[in-house]
C-alpha positions in Angstrom: -39.8 5.6 -38.1 -41.0 7.6 -34.6 -44.1 10.3 -35.8 -43.5 11.4 -33.1 -40.2 13.8 -33.2 -39.6 15.9 -36.2 -37.9 13.9 -39.0 -35.9 17.2 -40.2 -32.5 16.0 -39.5 -33.4 12.0 -39.4 -30.6 10.3 -42.7 -31.4 10.2 -45.4 -34.3 12.6 -46.3 -33.9 15.3 -44.0 -37.6 16.5 -44.4 -40.4 16.4 -42.1 -44.2 17.3 -42.2 -44.3 19.7 -39.6 -42.2 21.9 -41.6 -43.6 21.1 -45.0 -46.1 24.6 -46.6 -48.9 22.1 -47.5 -48.5 20.4 -44.1 -52.0 22.1 -42.2 -54.1 21.4 -39.3 -58.0 20.1 -39.3 -60.7 20.8 -36.8 -63.8 19.3 -36.0 -66.9 21.1 -37.4 -70.1 21.9 -35.5 -72.2 20.9 -38.5 -70.5 17.6 -39.9 -70.2 16.5 -36.0 -72.8 17.3 -34.2 -72.9 14.2 -32.0 -69.3 15.7 -30.3 -71.2 19.2 -30.3 -74.4 18.1 -28.2 -71.4 16.5 -26.2 -69.9 19.5 -25.5 -72.8 21.8 -25.2 -73.4 19.2 -22.4 -70.4 20.0 -20.6 -70.7 23.5 -20.8 -74.8 23.7 -20.3 -75.6 25.4 -23.6 -74.4 26.4 -26.9 -71.1 25.9 -27.7 -68.7 25.7 -30.8 -66.2 22.7 -31.3 -65.1 24.3 -34.2 -61.3 24.8 -32.1 -60.4 21.6 -31.6 -57.8 20.2 -33.9 -58.6 16.6 -34.9 -55.8 15.8 -37.1 -53.2 17.4 -40.2 -53.8 17.9 -44.0 -51.5 17.9 -46.9 -52.5 20.5 -49.5 -50.6 20.8 -52.6 -50.7 23.5 -54.8 -52.1 22.9 -57.7 -52.1 25.0 -60.7 -54.6 26.7 -62.8 -57.1 24.9 -64.2 -56.6 21.3 -62.6 -58.6 19.6 -60.2 -57.9 20.4 -55.7 -57.1 17.6 -54.2 -56.7 17.7 -50.0 -55.2 14.4 -48.3 -56.6 14.0 -44.9 -54.9 12.0 -41.6 -51.7 12.8 -42.0 -49.1 12.5 -38.9 -47.4 15.5 -37.9 -44.0 14.3 -38.3 -42.8 11.6 -41.0 -39.9 12.1 -43.2 -41.9 14.2 -45.7 -43.5 13.0 -49.0 -43.1 13.8 -52.9 -45.0 16.7 -52.1 -43.1 18.1 -49.5 -41.8 21.9 -49.6 -40.1 23.2 -47.2 -41.4 26.0 -45.7 -38.4 27.9 -44.6 -35.5 27.8 -46.2 -32.5 25.5 -44.2 -29.2 27.2 -43.5 
């Protein structure tokens, strides 16, 4: 499997993480990565925010009311999907 290309047309699943409604980008945060923020501040010569820097992907499935909510991190942008796959848009 080549995770650099979309898998929507690949047999046998015809699914891809990039088209899943549970697949969302993750980003750096100034308070959880202070070293990266300090490095960015040195480059621009003053205060700056790193929250716009995407660092990966997360799978955030729908969880019924009353059940524990779980986020699965470090998913690739493209893969054949998973047992949580739910298409963002209807296939023609």
